[in-house]
Structures are given as C-alpha cells and as structure tokens.
RODO-2510 file (C-alpha; in nm, 4 decimals, decimal comma):
residues 442
     n   res          X          Y          Z
     1     m     1,2884    -5,2660     5,0672
     2     l     1,0763    -5,3144     5,3914
     3     s     1,2317    -5,4435     5,6952
     4     q     1,1641    -5,7774     5,8575
     5     t     0,9894    -5,5951     6,1508
     6     n     0,7451    -5,4168     5,9167
     7     d     0,6661    -5,7534     5,7227
     8     e     0,5978    -5,9162     6,0565
     9     a     0,3565    -5,6269     6,1444
    10     m     0,1789    -5,6444     5,8132
    11     l     0,1269    -6,0340     5,8407
    12     k    -0,0027    -5,9614     6,1868
    13     q    -0,2625    -5,7183     6,0530
    14     i    -0,3647    -5,9416     5,7611
    15     y    -0,4367    -6,2222     6,0162
    16     k    -0,6176    -6,0076     6,2463
    17     v    -0,8463    -5,8612     5,9672
    18     a    -0,9144    -6,2068     5,8228
    19     l    -1,0039    -6,3513     6,1648
    20     t    -1,2104    -6,0638     6,2804
    21     e    -1,3522    -5,8720     5,9880
    22     s    -1,3645    -6,0955     5,6688
    23     k    -1,6835    -6,1813     5,5008
    24     a    -1,5465    -6,4906     5,3613
    25     y    -1,7669    -6,7271     5,5798
    26     p    -2,0842    -6,5340     5,5128
    27     w    -2,0039    -6,5489     5,1413
    28     l    -1,9685    -6,9079     5,1531
    29     d    -2,2844    -6,9434     5,3417
    30     d    -2,4710    -6,7615     5,0702
    31     l    -2,3025    -6,9531     4,7897
    32     s    -2,3884    -7,2879     4,9658
    33     n    -2,7134    -7,2303     5,1236
    34     k    -2,8822    -6,9642     4,9094
    35     i    -2,7572    -7,0791     4,5748
    36     g    -2,6662    -7,4357     4,6255
    37     h    -2,4652    -7,6356     4,3603
    38     r    -2,3022    -7,4608     4,0735
    39     l    -2,2827    -7,7392     3,8194
    40     s    -2,1350    -7,5941     3,4904
    41     g    -2,4097    -7,4398     3,2756
    42     s    -2,6677    -7,4642     3,5535
    43     a    -2,8961    -7,2018     3,6999
    44     g    -2,6746    -7,2282     4,0097
    45     a    -2,3725    -7,1507     3,8274
    46     a    -2,5474    -6,8440     3,6709
    47     k    -2,6638    -6,7100     4,0110
    48     a    -2,3054    -6,7484     4,1575
    49     v    -2,1706    -6,5508     3,8857
    50     t    -2,4186    -6,2505     3,9629
    51     f    -2,3616    -6,2882     4,3381
    52     t    -1,9897    -6,2866     4,3258
    53     k    -1,9611    -6,0071     4,0985
    54     q    -2,1966    -5,7904     4,3079
    55     q    -1,9868    -5,8806     4,6165
    56     m    -1,6543    -5,7739     4,4450
    57     e    -1,8323    -5,4394     4,3392
    58     l    -1,9224    -5,3781     4,6855
    59     l    -1,5614    -5,4107     4,7935
    60     g    -1,4807    -5,0994     4,5801
    61     l    -1,2358    -5,2626     4,3605
    62     d    -1,0774    -5,0617     4,0643
    63     k    -1,2356    -5,3089     3,8098
    64     v    -1,4976    -5,5882     3,8192
    65     y    -1,6084    -5,7599     3,5012
    66     l    -1,7092    -6,0841     3,3447
    67     q    -1,5253    -6,3058     3,0812
    68     e    -1,7512    -6,4776     2,8459
    69     v    -1,6823    -6,8558     2,8089
    70     m    -1,8735    -7,1250     2,6543
    71     v    -1,9045    -7,4101     2,8962
    72     t    -2,0088    -7,7872     2,8991
    73     q    -2,3609    -7,8539     3,0198
    74     w    -2,3992    -8,2155     3,1579
    75     v    -2,7056    -8,2897     3,3682
    76     r    -2,7542    -8,5828     3,6007
    77     g    -3,1246    -8,6531     3,5504
    78     e    -3,3123    -8,8760     3,7794
    79     k    -3,1645    -9,0387     4,0914
    80     e    -2,9579    -9,3402     3,9894
    81     v    -3,0550    -9,6908     4,0994
    82     a    -2,8430   -10,0158     4,1529
    83     y    -2,8820   -10,3499     4,2741
    84     l    -2,7293   -10,6984     4,2733
    85     q    -2,9529   -10,9704     4,1575
    86     v    -2,8944   -11,2873     4,3453
    87     g    -3,1559   -11,5446     4,2828
    88     k    -3,4867   -11,3725     4,3661
    89     q    -3,3008   -11,1428     4,6084
    90     k    -3,2093   -10,7873     4,5252
    91     k    -2,9308   -10,6014     4,7234
    92     s    -2,9449   -10,2219     4,6525
    93     f    -2,6245    -9,9999     4,6587
    94     p    -2,5917    -9,6140     4,6560
    95     i    -2,4378    -9,5037     4,3264
    96     c    -2,4138    -9,1778     4,1307
    97     a    -2,3289    -9,1235     3,7601
    98     l    -1,9866    -9,0114     3,6910
    99     g    -1,9579    -8,6506     3,5302
   100     m    -1,9854    -8,6667     3,1516
   101     s    -2,0973    -9,0160     3,1542
   102     v    -2,3601    -9,1444     2,9168
   103     a    -2,7002    -9,2772     3,0313
   104     t    -2,7879    -9,6476     3,0535
   105     p    -3,0638    -9,7712     2,8294
   106     k    -3,4103    -9,6292     2,9331
   107     n    -3,4815    -9,9552     3,1264
   108     g    -3,1463    -9,9826     3,2834
   109     l    -2,8734   -10,2257     3,2431
   110     l    -2,8490   -10,5796     3,3692
   111     a    -2,5321   -10,7980     3,3232
   112     n    -2,2691   -11,0258     3,4985
   113     v    -1,9936   -10,8354     3,6731
   114     i    -1,6215   -10,8714     3,6588
   115     e    -1,4195   -10,7018     3,9527
   116     v    -1,0722   -10,5651     3,8793
   117     k    -0,8329   -10,3690     4,0760
   118     s    -0,6701   -10,1827     3,7875
   119     l    -0,6620   -10,0864     3,4269
   120     e    -0,3901   -10,3144     3,3703
   121     e    -0,5747   -10,6162     3,5060
   122     l    -0,8592   -10,5323     3,2921
   123     k    -0,6503   -10,5379     2,9808
   124     t    -0,5093   -10,8820     3,0801
   125     l    -0,8773   -11,0278     3,0603
   126     g    -0,9152   -10,9295     2,6912
   127     t    -1,2252   -10,8907     2,4829
   128     e    -1,3335   -11,2511     2,5237
   129     k    -1,3928   -11,2248     2,9032
   130     v    -1,4988   -10,8563     2,9125
   131     k    -1,7533   -10,8283     2,6237
   132     g    -2,1139   -10,7889     2,7623
   133     k    -1,9996   -10,7505     3,1225
   134     i    -2,0160   -10,4591     3,3726
   135     i    -1,6621   -10,3974     3,5011
   136     f    -1,6343   -10,3162     3,8674
   137     f    -1,3182   -10,1091     3,9390
   138     n    -1,2377   -10,1671     4,3203
   139     r    -0,8956   -10,0341     4,4101
   140     p    -0,9131    -9,8410     4,7211
   141     m    -0,7158    -9,5061     4,7922
   142     n    -0,3949    -9,6320     4,9491
   143     p    -0,4083    -9,5338     5,3258
   144     e    -0,0347    -9,5670     5,3483
   145     f     0,0122    -9,2347     5,1786
   146     i     0,0255    -8,9481     5,4431
   147     e    -0,0446    -8,6963     5,1497
   148     t    -0,3943    -8,7880     5,0714
   149     f    -0,3692    -8,6436     4,7168
   150     h    -0,0927    -8,8895     4,6427
   151     a    -0,3468    -9,1558     4,7461
   152     y    -0,6068    -9,0085     4,5089
   153     g    -0,3519    -8,9802     4,2254
   154     s    -0,2685    -9,3276     4,2587
   155     c    -0,6238    -9,4721     4,1840
   156     v    -0,8111    -9,2016     4,0153
   157     d    -0,7354    -9,3564     3,6760
   158     q    -1,0043    -9,5905     3,7256
   159     r    -1,2636    -9,3063     3,7257
   160     s    -1,1210    -9,0961     3,4616
   161     s    -1,0204    -9,3837     3,2091
   162     g    -1,2042    -9,6884     3,3284
   163     a    -1,5199    -9,6452     3,0968
   164     r    -1,3007    -9,5699     2,8044
   165     e    -1,0708    -9,8655     2,8425
   166     a    -1,3660   -10,1300     2,9425
   167     g    -1,5747   -10,0035     2,6485
   168     e    -1,2995   -10,0701     2,3973
   169     l    -1,2989   -10,4271     2,5133
   170     g    -1,6624   -10,4640     2,4839
   171     a    -1,7799   -10,4110     2,8329
   172     v    -2,1394   -10,2686     2,8616
   173     g    -2,1000   -10,0536     3,1741
   174     v    -1,8564    -9,9627     3,4575
   175     i    -1,9062    -9,9171     3,8270
   176     v    -1,6111    -9,7407     4,0123
   177     r    -1,5183    -9,7398     4,3808
   178     s    -1,5397    -9,3838     4,5142
   179     m    -1,2243    -9,1872     4,5648
   180     n    -1,2542    -9,1812     4,9518
   181     l    -1,0431    -9,3064     5,2178
   182     r    -1,3136    -9,3676     5,4745
   183     l    -1,5971    -9,6286     5,4604
   184     d    -1,9213    -9,4455     5,4237
   185     d    -2,2409    -9,4514     5,2021
   186     f    -2,1750    -9,1552     5,0017
   187     p    -2,0877    -9,2150     4,6340
   188     h    -1,8396    -8,9791     4,4843
   189     t    -1,8737    -8,8339     4,1432
   190     g    -1,6119    -8,6626     3,9141
   191     s    -1,5381    -8,6835     3,5545
   192     t    -1,4797    -8,9668     3,3329
   193     n    -1,3168    -8,9077     2,9951
   194     y    -1,4084    -9,0930     2,6835
   195     k    -1,1715    -8,8830     2,4769
   196     d    -1,2522    -8,9177     2,0909
   197     i    -1,4781    -9,2277     2,1287
   198     s    -1,8061    -9,1654     1,9304
   199     v    -2,1074    -9,1092     2,1584
   200     d    -2,2803    -9,4171     2,0346
   201     k    -1,9950    -9,6256     2,1387
   202     r    -1,9586    -9,4900     2,4995
   203     i    -2,0700    -9,7051     2,7992
   204     p    -2,2325    -9,5787     3,1092
   205     a    -2,0126    -9,5072     3,4140
   206     a    -2,1117    -9,4845     3,7861
   207     a    -1,9474    -9,4570     4,1270
   208     i    -2,0338    -9,6804     4,4156
   209     s    -1,9997    -9,5835     4,7799
   210     t    -1,6962    -9,7331     4,9678
   211     n    -1,9254    -9,9214     5,1908
   212     g    -2,1171   -10,0416     4,8785
   213     a    -1,7947   -10,1548     4,7174
   214     e    -1,6919   -10,3617     5,0120
   215     e    -2,0332   -10,5265     5,0148
   216     l    -2,0554   -10,5752     4,6384
   217     s    -1,7127   -10,7428     4,6391
   218     k    -1,8000   -10,9825     4,9176
   219     l    -2,1328   -11,0882     4,7379
   220     l    -1,9638   -11,1350     4,4008
   221     k    -1,7142   -11,3735     4,5785
   222     e    -1,9941   -11,5620     4,7060
   223     n    -2,2067   -11,5475     4,4119
   224     p    -1,9745   -11,5000     4,1060
   225     n    -2,2698   -11,5484     3,8527
   226     a    -2,4916   -11,2713     4,0278
   227     k    -2,6005   -10,9814     3,7714
   228     l    -2,5914   -10,6293     3,8638
   229     y    -2,8472   -10,3619     3,7514
   230     f    -2,8042   -10,0089     3,7299
   231     k    -2,9919    -9,7195     3,5902
   232     q    -2,9121    -9,3542     3,5092
   233     s    -3,0510    -9,0793     3,2894
   234     c    -2,7644    -8,8413     3,2671
   235     q    -2,6941    -8,6547     2,9370
   236     i    -2,4806    -8,4015     2,7561
   237     l    -2,6549    -8,0895     2,6397
   238     e    -2,5242    -7,8221     2,3896
   239     d    -2,2534    -7,5919     2,5511
   240     v    -2,3989    -7,2715     2,7068
   241     l    -2,2651    -6,9194     2,7648
   242     s    -2,1170    -6,8677     3,1108
   243     y    -1,8557    -6,6367     3,2704
   244     n    -1,5339    -6,6094     3,4684
   245     v    -1,5753    -6,3523     3,7375
   246     v    -1,2791    -6,1025     3,7641
   247     g    -1,2071    -5,8195     4,0060
   248     e    -0,8896    -5,6286     4,0447
   249     i    -0,6732    -5,3576     4,2343
   250     t    -0,4547    -5,1564     3,9857
   251     g    -0,1002    -5,1751     4,0756
   252     s     0,0423    -4,8422     4,1835
   253     e     0,3853    -4,8990     4,0463
   254     h     0,3632    -5,1781     3,7886
   255     p     0,0149    -5,1875     3,6640
   256     n     0,1002    -5,4116     3,3759
   257     k     0,2418    -5,6800     3,6060
   258     i    -0,0354    -5,8914     3,6970
   259     m    -0,0749    -6,1190     4,0118
   260     v    -0,3640    -6,3616     4,0022
   261     v    -0,5337    -6,5352     4,3067
   262     g    -0,8313    -6,7571     4,2397
   263     g    -1,0576    -7,0728     4,2772
   264     h    -1,3386    -7,2349     4,0567
   265     l    -1,6838    -7,1098     4,0919
   266     d    -1,8453    -7,4312     3,9488
   267     s    -1,9053    -7,7436     4,1669
   268     w    -2,0602    -8,0830     4,1270
   269     d    -2,4251    -8,1198     4,1831
   270     l    -2,4411    -8,3754     4,4720
   271     g    -2,3700    -8,1337     4,7649
   272     d    -2,3214    -7,7528     4,7374
   273     g    -1,9504    -7,7456     4,6683
   274     s    -1,8534    -7,5616     4,9949
   275     h    -1,5089    -7,7230     5,0034
   276     d    -1,4631    -7,7765     4,6335
   277     d    -1,4391    -7,5000     4,5494
   278     g    -1,6630    -7,2401     4,7226
   279     a    -1,3902    -7,2184     4,9908
   280     g    -1,1211    -7,1206     4,7409
   281     c    -1,3570    -6,8797     4,5723
   282     v    -1,4290    -6,6816     4,8902
   283     q    -1,0709    -6,6966     5,0241
   284     s    -0,9481    -6,5425     4,6961
   285     m    -1,2221    -6,2576     4,7324
   286     a    -1,0937    -6,2187     5,0916
   287     v    -0,7656    -6,1422     4,9801
   288     l    -0,8712    -5,8321     4,7988
   289     e    -1,1084    -5,7484     5,0870
   290     i    -0,8192    -5,7602     5,3453
   291     f    -0,6023    -5,5356     5,1219
   292     k    -0,8872    -5,2830     5,0981
   293     k    -0,9667    -5,2788     5,4712
   294     l    -0,5818    -5,2297     5,5400
   295     n    -0,5652    -4,9511     5,2695
   296     y    -0,2820    -5,1442     5,1123
   297     k    -0,1845    -5,0287     4,7499
   298     p    -0,0151    -5,3136     4,5862
   299     k     0,2803    -5,2274     4,3499
   300     n     0,1576    -5,4625     4,0920
   301     t    -0,2062    -5,5280     3,9643
   302     i    -0,3813    -5,7848     4,1881
   303     r    -0,6555    -5,9714     4,0138
   304     v    -0,9161    -6,2405     4,1576
   305     v    -1,0416    -6,4699     3,9120
   306     l    -1,3249    -6,7166     3,9850
   307     f    -1,2912    -6,9728     3,6934
   308     m    -1,5889    -7,1472     3,5507
   309     n    -1,6089    -7,5085     3,4340
   310     e    -1,3051    -7,6714     3,6169
   311     e    -1,4653    -7,9724     3,7139
   312     n    -1,5683    -8,1017     3,3664
   313     g    -1,3629    -7,9065     3,1058
   314     v    -1,1338    -7,6356     3,2422
   315     k    -1,2819    -7,4117     2,9793
   316     g    -1,2697    -7,1164     3,2298
   317     g    -0,8966    -7,1424     3,2779
   318     l    -0,8313    -7,2040     2,9159
   319     k    -1,0343    -6,9005     2,8091
   320     y    -0,8659    -6,6821     3,0697
   321     e    -0,5241    -6,7758     2,9209
   322     e    -0,6515    -6,7284     2,5730
   323     l    -0,7646    -6,3756     2,6555
   324     s    -0,4388    -6,3093     2,8438
   325     n    -0,2435    -6,4074     2,5579
   326     k    -0,4518    -6,1858     2,3067
   327     n    -0,4148    -5,8864     2,5356
   328     n    -0,0377    -5,9436     2,5720
   329     e    -0,0786    -5,9583     2,9562
   330     n     0,2314    -6,0156     3,1796
   331     h     0,1579    -6,2473     3,4775
   332     i     0,4243    -6,2724     3,7348
   333     f     0,2432    -6,4692     4,0124
   334     a    -0,0623    -6,6960     4,0124
   335     l    -0,1972    -6,8563     4,3601
   336     e    -0,4877    -7,1108     4,3447
   337     s    -0,6883    -7,2484     4,6190
   338     d    -0,8711    -7,5727     4,5353
   339     s    -0,7984    -7,8186     4,8037
   340     g    -1,0617    -7,7512     5,0532
   341     g    -1,1278    -7,4942     5,3473
   342     f    -0,9391    -7,6731     5,5977
   343     s    -0,6271    -7,5567     5,8180
   344     p    -0,3571    -7,4184     5,6124
   345     r    -0,0539    -7,5765     5,6198
   346     g     0,1832    -7,4136     5,3499
   347     f     0,2250    -7,3821     4,9923
   348     s     0,3136    -7,5920     4,6820
   349     i     0,5186    -7,4018     4,4406
   350     e     0,6279    -7,4148     4,0672
   351     a     0,9068    -7,1861     4,0036
   352     d     1,2675    -7,1791     3,9063
   353     d     1,5228    -7,2408     4,1774
   354     s     1,6037    -6,8597     4,2414
   355     n     1,2407    -6,7767     4,2865
   356     f     1,1720    -7,0888     4,5037
   357     d     1,4748    -7,0168     4,7207
   358     k     1,3420    -6,6565     4,7510
   359     i     0,9854    -6,7693     4,8649
   360     t     1,1540    -7,0032     5,1293
   361     t     1,3347    -6,7156     5,2918
   362     w     0,9915    -6,6121     5,4102
   363     k     0,9195    -6,9213     5,6082
   364     n     1,0221    -6,7577     5,9500
   365     l     0,7349    -6,5075     5,8761
   366     f     0,4711    -6,7829     5,8658
   367     e     0,5955    -6,9802     6,1666
   368     p     0,3859    -6,7959     6,4200
   369     y     0,0697    -6,9085     6,1932
   370     l     0,1657    -7,2888     6,1901
   371     i     0,2616    -7,2632     5,8088
   372     h     0,5525    -7,4963     5,7613
   373     i     0,5130    -7,6458     5,4074
   374     f     0,7249    -7,4659     5,1298
   375     r     0,8053    -7,7138     4,8617
   376     k     0,7924    -7,7590     4,4853
   377     g     0,4913    -7,9391     4,3297
   378     h     0,1570    -7,9153     4,1417
   379     t    -0,0318    -7,5951     4,1864
   380     g    -0,3672    -7,5824     4,0101
   381     v    -0,5842    -7,6999     3,7344
   382     d    -0,7096    -7,3500     3,6329
   383     i    -0,3728    -7,1598     3,6526
   384     g    -0,2217    -7,4404     3,4619
   385     p    -0,2660    -7,3181     3,1240
   386     l    -0,1346    -6,9713     3,2264
   387     k     0,1840    -6,8604     3,0565
   388     s     0,4008    -6,5489     3,0681
   389     e     0,7712    -6,5005     2,9995
   390     k     0,8491    -6,5657     3,3664
   391     i     0,5789    -6,6645     3,6149
   392     v     0,5669    -6,8309     3,9593
   393     k     0,2538    -7,0456     4,0436
   394     v     0,1573    -7,1332     4,3896
   395     a    -0,1332    -7,3559     4,5515
   396     l    -0,2473    -7,3217     4,9015
   397     q    -0,1862    -7,6550     5,0925
   398     p    -0,4487    -7,7218     5,3638
   399     d    -0,4393    -8,0182     5,5839
   400     s    -0,5530    -8,2896     5,3516
   401     q    -0,6490    -8,5780     5,5847
   402     r    -1,0514    -8,5196     5,5695
   403     y    -1,0663    -8,3588     5,2234
   404     f    -1,1584    -8,6861     5,0290
   405     d    -1,4356    -8,7555     5,2928
   406     y    -1,6271    -8,4736     5,1134
   407     h    -1,4691    -8,4444     4,7739
   408     h    -1,7392    -8,4663     4,4882
   409     a    -1,9879    -8,6091     4,7234
   410     a    -2,3287    -8,5156     4,8709
   411     n    -2,1896    -8,4237     5,2183
   412     d    -1,9725    -8,1353     5,0602
   413     t    -2,1868    -7,8871     5,2418
   414     f    -2,1541    -7,5674     5,4336
   415     d    -2,1674    -7,7430     5,7591
   416     a    -1,8514    -7,9315     5,6778
   417     v    -1,6475    -7,6034     5,6645
   418     n    -1,4865    -7,4488     5,9794
   419     k    -1,5098    -7,0724     5,9860
   420     r    -1,1672    -7,0235     6,1532
   421     e    -0,9897    -7,2749     5,9335
   422     l    -1,1449    -7,0851     5,6287
   423     e    -1,0151    -6,7488     5,7520
   424     l    -0,6704    -6,8625     5,8342
   425     g    -0,6435    -6,9874     5,4794
   426     a    -0,7493    -6,6492     5,3380
   427     a    -0,4991    -6,4735     5,5729
   428     s    -0,2070    -6,7297     5,4442
   429     m    -0,3014    -6,6509     5,0917
   430     a    -0,3050    -6,2636     5,1512
   431     s     0,0260    -6,2878     5,3230
   432     l     0,2085    -6,4635     5,0553
   433     m     0,0450    -6,2199     4,7836
   434     y     0,1747    -5,9293     5,0035
   435     l     0,5320    -6,0558     5,0216
   436     f     0,5493    -6,1377     4,6460
   437     d     0,4073    -5,8047     4,5647
   438     q     0,6539    -5,6216     4,7759
   439     y     0,9732    -5,8227     4,6692
   440     g     0,8665    -5,9560     4,3124
   441     l     1,0326    -6,1968     4,0854
   442     q     1,3929    -6,2976     4,1330
***
C-alpha cells in the first residue's frame, strides 16, 4: 500500500510529463492534418491504423497488434444541395446527408414541407397529412441544461429515428435541425437508423445548419405552400476489412487482469475528427507513453485500444468484446475518452457502490488539478459491450460547453483543439489508471 504522499508525488510526475514531454498533440496534428478524416472503411481510416500502430511500436510497448474487424462502408458522394422554392425565388440552405442515409433520386427531391418539433408531433399528423411530404424536424437542443450532453440526448431522437418514423407514415424525405447549441452555418452529420426497414423503402435524411433551420422555419410560416428541394448521392457499400489497434504493457504482478483505455479511431468525414475522437485516441496512447517515460511498471496489464467504427456501427467495440470473451480475458477496468479534447473536469463512473466509494476517496488527489466531478453515469459506446465477472467502467468528462459547436461538423479540425487542455486530459486519465492499478477492485 502506497502512502498518500507517494500518490501525490506520482500524480505530480504524471502531470509534469504530460505537460512537458507528451507527443499527444503532435500525434493529433498528424492524424488530423496529414491523414484527415477517418470515416469507417475509408483510405483515411486505413492510414490511421498504420500510423497509430507505428507510433505505439516506437513507445517500446510489450505488445502492439491489430484486431481484424469487418466495418460499415458508407460514402457521402457529391456535395449536397438544398433550397426552398418560393414562387420563382430559390433560397439555398447548407445541409449534409446523415450517416447511413440513402440518396435522393438522381435529380433530387422536391416536395412540400411539414415542420414538427418531435416524433410525437409527427405521429399525431398521421399518414394522410405526411404522405408525399418532406418532414422538417426542428427541435433545438435545450439551452437550459448545463450539461450539454443532456441537451443532446433530449433531441437526438429526431436524427436517429426521424427518417424511419417519417418513412413509415409515407414521407419522402427528412430534414433535421443540427444537434448544436449555437447558431451557425455548419450542418452536423451523425447516424440515422432505419433498423429493419428494407432499402427500397428507406427515405433520404439530411441535417440543416442551425441558422438554416431558423431561416427555413421563418420562410415556411410566411409561405406554407413552398416546396423544398434537396439532393444527395450517398450510398452504403459492402462491408470492408479494418482493424482495432491495440498496444499494451504486461502486468508485473497480475498479467491476466486487464485495464483498458481507449477512444475511437474512425471519424465523420466533414472535418478531420480532431475532437471526435482523435483527441481520445492520442490521450489514450499518451497514458502508456507517460508510464514508459516514468518507468512505471503496472501491476496489471494496461492495454490501449483504438476502436474502429464507433460512429456508424460500433463494430470495433463489439469485436473487441467478442475476442475478449473467446480468449477468456478478465477485464477489471475500462476508461474511455470520447467527449472532446477540452479541459478535464472529472469522471463518469459505472461501478457498484463499494468501488464507486473507493474511487471517490481519491478526489483530494485530483483537487490540485481542478478535477472535481466523480459521479455515476454513462461511460462510453465502445467499452459498453465489454463484460467481465467484475469490472469498473469510467469516462473522462471534459468541459462540455463547446463540444457540440464542433461535434460531427466541418469545423471539427485540429485548430479547434487546445494543446494544454488535451494534455491535461491525458494526465487525468493516466492518474486514474495509476491509482486503480495500485489499489484494484474493491
């Protein structure tokens, strides 16, 4: 058992290395600016696999390897076009196809528009009013929520389920207000889910920028019979082979007890995925980089996993769990970073009461670094499928106020990430990994 003084000294060293020696920011620069977007199944995703594997090999880890996984391949196609036809006038709007959406007809789609605020409002209209129309979902993220992920969760059903629900009522297309708290001209993509509806019955779905949504709503009130035109050429191709990238330091005392830290390597294609989730990937790699620089030999095996296909299928996370189960691996801890590279504020934790209480006893160690959030809650999509006899799951919680300004949009680029904030996040993750490695499951 280490002393409080030793723990304080170790955390101080972790933060020092993260803030003065880490390669996290240069790694992100390469991922973002040399490779670019990493849409699942794309050439960028393949390059990112090669790059991150090489970088982990250079760290001198005990093992670096790839896990094969078949992933979804959805391609955007030509730049999308949209305008409202009012008499002889055409008002253009910035839109982007939602991930996994089907295309419009080759010459585009022109139809009257019905604006609704929710799936429930849509259902009250019924088939008679919806058939042949384009449905415009225009429920904003609620600014009253201090936690912006709560605001996101309160309205993302429009994006994820809107096309499916509208199509079942006979609509011919869907336009969805971007999941964004500020007013700007960036449409935000993200997956829509048709579930088991056959491809020939799926309707095209696109996001409109928040400024565009405000203007479209205003024009429709003034011109209720105006018609909206939009065109997109996206398509789903055959699944292709890709990889999770894995690197680990073998435990010195309990090599069969595994602690995972990771993020998702794929990203949407509008920007370069610096916040979502290039930041989480390089922070996770930096955890092992910091331990190597400090010559820290963990008791348990610590494994970095860069998951593929989180954005439109979660096939990397599911494959990792499948292989873990097949190999009878025992995971005792999993930490995910997938909420952007902003200033760390704390951790969201999935654990039984005894382990949660144990983790909260470490709060005083984090106070000098302005980490104050230790609460139960959702942890991560990729570590979600992971099961072991007893496991603690944790998510890094950065400040969330600006995250949805960039999430799934063309401005999610390297210049939006602050070097120091990124490094502080990596240090916070490494510190929690160290403490859990030392004191283990309750």
